C-alpha positions as a printed NumPy array, in Angstrom:
array([[-42.068,  -6.879,   7.338],
       [-44.875,  -9.19 ,   8.385],
       [-48.039,  -7.257,   7.509],
       [-51.044,  -8.776,   9.272],
       [-54.811,  -8.587,   9.16 ],
       [-57.581, -10.475,  10.896],
       [-59.246, -13.103,   8.718],
       [-62.552, -12.263,   7.097],
       [-64.231, -15.364,   8.512],
       [-64.67 , -15.792,  12.248],
       [-62.341, -18.37 ,  13.69 ],
       [-60.086, -18.272,  10.648],
       [-57.304, -16.525,  12.531],
       [-54.964, -13.846,  11.316],
       [-53.616, -13.599,   7.767],
       [-50.201, -12.462,   6.572],
       [-49.272, -10.867,   3.264],
       [-46.598, -12.722,   1.294],
       [-44.975, -11.765,  -1.991],
       [-43.446, -14.16 ,  -4.487],
       [-39.933, -13.205,  -5.484],
       [-39.158, -12.926,  -9.168],
       [-37.219, -15.804, -10.682],
       [-34.794, -13.194, -11.994],
       [-33.469, -12.191,  -8.553],
       [-30.309, -13.822,  -7.225],
       [-31.545, -14.834,  -3.765],
       [-34.482, -17.168,  -2.993],
       [-35.832, -16.788,  -6.534],
       [-39.438, -17.961,  -6.781],
       [-39.902, -18.144,  -3.012],
       [-42.707, -16.538,  -1.019],
       [-41.357, -14.041,   1.512],
       [-42.386, -11.075,   3.621],
       [-41.933,  -7.724,   1.868],
       [-38.545,  -6.264,   2.708],
       [-35.103,  -5.321,   1.504],
       [-31.838,  -3.577,   2.188],
       [-31.117,  -0.579,   4.378],
       [-30.269,   2.483,   2.259],
       [-28.093,   5.397,   3.321],
       [-31.138,   7.654,   3.05 ],
       [-33.122,   5.574,   5.556],
       [-33.24 ,   7.306,   8.918],
       [-33.86 ,   4.078,  10.844],
       [-34.522,   0.36 ,  10.465],
       [-38.245,   1.046,  10.814],
       [-38.067,   3.659,   8.05 ],
       [-36.342,   1.114,   5.83 ],
       [-39.08 ,  -1.43 ,   6.524],
       [-41.772,   1.119,   5.683],
       [-40.056,   2.131,   2.438],
       [-39.432,  -1.43 ,   1.282],
       [-42.987,  -2.492,   2.09 ],
       [-44.346,   0.359,   0.003],
       [-41.987,  -0.398,  -2.887],
       [-42.741,  -4.125,  -2.951],
       [-46.351,  -4.268,  -1.779],
       [-47.76 ,  -0.752,  -2.248],
       [-48.748,  -0.395,   1.404],
       [-48.077,   2.819,   3.328],
       [-47.324,   1.989,   6.936],
       [-46.806,   4.189,   9.96 ],
       [-43.284,   3.607,  11.262],
       [-44.462,   4.353,  14.802],
       [-46.89 ,   1.424,  14.633],
       [-44.234,  -1.177,  13.793],
       [-43.379,  -3.726,  16.475],
       [-39.866,  -5.265,  16.423],
       [-40.291,  -9.022,  16.283],
       [-37.326, -11.26 ,  15.381],
       [-33.749, -10.71 ,  14.243],
       [-32.329, -13.288,  11.83 ],
       [-28.618, -13.523,  11.024],
       [-27.515, -15.825,   8.217],
       [-25.149, -18.683,   9.129],
       [-21.447, -17.884,   9.293],
       [-20.745, -20.339,   6.476],
       [-23.045, -18.5  ,   4.046],
       [-21.277, -16.796,   1.112],
       [-23.662, -13.837,   1.492],
       [-24.413, -12.656,   5.015],
       [-27.59 , -10.861,   6.079],
       [-28.68 ,  -9.308,   9.354],
       [-32.46 ,  -9.081,   8.941],
       [-34.781,  -7.348,  11.409],
       [-38.377,  -8.535,  11.161],
       [-41.209,  -6.246,  12.256],
       [-44.934,  -6.848,  12.717],
       [-47.523,  -4.343,  11.516],
       [-51.272,  -4.244,  11.088],
       [-52.395,  -3.709,   7.504],
       [-53.635,  -0.101,   7.058],
       [-57.405,   0.165,   6.719],
       [-58.612,   0.996,   3.23 ],
       [-55.369,   0.039,   1.478],
       [-55.019,  -2.862,  -0.93 ],
       [-51.534,  -4.283,  -1.509],
       [-50.049,  -4.522,  -4.979],
       [-46.698,  -6.021,  -5.985],
       [-44.112,  -4.03 ,  -7.914],
       [-43.927,  -6.56 , -10.766],
       [-40.143,  -6.549, -10.7  ],
       [-38.646,  -8.064,  -7.548],
       [-42.059,  -9.413,  -6.525],
       [-44.352, -10.917,  -9.155],
       [-47.295, -12.087,  -7.04 ],
       [-48.839, -11.286,  -3.693],
       [-51.443, -12.981,  -1.528],
       [-53.127, -12.871,   1.856],
       [-52.914, -16.268,   3.508],
       [-53.159, -17.773,   6.965],
       [-49.824, -18.955,   8.357],
       [-51.16 , -22.49 ,   8.739],
       [-52.242, -22.691,   5.1  ],
       [-48.914, -21.284,   3.916],
       [-47.06 , -23.916,   5.926],
       [-49.337, -26.632,   4.552],
       [-48.647, -25.543,   0.974],
       [-44.931, -25.466,   1.739],
       [-44.98 , -28.993,   3.134],
       [-47.043, -30.176,   0.141],
       [-44.49 , -28.706,  -2.273],
       [-46.77 , -25.987,  -3.618],
       [-44.897, -23.074,  -2.061],
       [-41.213, -22.392,  -1.552],
       [-40.165, -20.818,   1.762],
       [-36.837, -19.92 ,   3.293],
       [-36.094, -21.318,   6.77 ],
       [-36.601, -17.875,   8.344],
       [-39.964, -17.404,   6.626],
       [-41.18 , -20.904,   7.468],
       [-40.201, -20.543,  11.123],
       [-41.769, -17.084,  11.307],
       [-45.03 , -18.401,   9.876],
       [-45.025, -21.167,  12.472],
       [-44.691, -18.552,  15.215],
       [-47.533, -16.465,  13.75 ],
       [-49.778, -19.52 ,  13.512],
       [-50.021, -19.629,  17.299],
       [-51.9  , -16.297,  17.434],
       [-55.616, -16.069,  16.724],
       [-55.7  , -12.306,  16.151],
       [-53.46 ,  -9.464,  15.056],
       [-53.807,  -7.885,  18.498],
       [-52.5  , -11.059,  20.112],
       [-49.48 , -11.243,  17.799],
       [-48.593,  -7.585,  18.316],
       [-48.983,  -7.841,  22.084],
       [-46.766, -10.922,  22.296],
       [-44.028,  -9.275,  20.223],
       [-44.161,  -6.091,  22.299],
       [-43.603,  -7.984,  25.564],
       [-40.001,  -8.981,  24.888],
       [-36.883,  -7.845,  23.022],
       [-36.588,  -9.39 ,  19.54 ],
       [-34.76 , -12.712,  19.906],
       [-31.589, -13.038,  17.836],
       [-31.421, -16.232,  15.787],
       [-28.286, -17.412,  13.989],
       [-28.84 , -20.822,  12.361],
       [-26.032, -23.368,  12.208],
       [-25.181, -25.261,   9.009],
       [-23.658, -28.708,   9.348],
       [-23.247, -31.937,   7.373],
       [-23.984, -35.498,   8.447],
       [-20.753, -37.493,   8.086],
       [-22.465, -40.743,   7.116],
       [-24.931, -39.437,   4.517],
       [-23.138, -36.27 ,   3.483],
       [-26.419, -34.373,   3.711],
       [-26.373, -30.735,   4.803],
       [-28.736, -29.4  ,   7.449],
       [-29.678, -26.084,   9.029],
       [-30.335, -26.119,  12.767],
       [-32.105, -23.487,  14.853],
       [-31.674, -22.889,  18.602],
       [-33.235, -25.783,  20.485],
       [-31.991, -28.378,  17.991],
       [-29.474, -30.721,  19.698],
       [-26.99 , -29.762,  16.971],
       [-27.253, -26.05 ,  17.835],
       [-25.159, -24.722,  20.742],
       [-27.883, -22.416,  22.075],
       [-31.231, -23.146,  23.754],
       [-34.536, -22.405,  22.075],
       [-35.335, -18.687,  21.931],
       [-38.296, -18.786,  19.553],
       [-40.611, -21.629,  20.515],
       [-42.514, -23.856,  18.138],
       [-41.615, -27.263,  16.772],
       [-39.606, -26.526,  13.594],
       [-35.915, -26.645,  14.497],
       [-34.139, -28.295,  11.556],
       [-34.176, -27.938,   7.767],
       [-32.615, -29.772,   4.854],
       [-32.038, -28.459,   1.347],
       [-33.544, -31.029,  -1.021],
       [-33.432, -30.409,  -4.777],
       [-33.31 , -26.669,  -4.313],
       [-36.069, -26.509,  -1.687],
       [-35.834, -26.199,   2.071],
       [-37.875, -28.845,   3.905],
       [-38.314, -29.395,   7.616],
       [-36.898, -32.552,   9.147],
       [-37.057, -33.973,  12.647],
       [-34.352, -32.811,  15.005],
       [-32.79 , -35.745,  16.819]])
């Protein structure tokens, strides 16, 4: 769930709330992510799941009717653990302050997408490929209204990254649609289309 608010300073752009995953969890430990989690049998819908998980991880009570479907990410076929993640956009409720649960998420912060990407590139923040690409997409919108309107205009694009290895170097890469090594055309936009796992961190590399 990408929870958004307009920046306090004029011209700053929108901000997104990220939580830092505990180093005790078994997936993307220590990374900054959007609040979210697994669909439970008791959840009546995907939106209800997103609302519940956002409250559990970030302490925010959202209106399921106000959620806008945004992007659907499916983990690569080669992955030992597969996920089918539906990302929603939502405006932060007025008068509510987020708080992390202290278990799965140990820290939380409001940050502009551009600053989050800068910290990621500088090595000060760990992001998954899906989170990094999503932040790049959000960085193109100046306001929450603009981001919500853009998401509402089209069905959520489905993105299944491709994992492959360079035969000469032996290095492994993750390609998104639009990368020459991916069989499908670009469905998301933006410039980030390829990642490499370097010493436990995903970094963007030029697609060629």
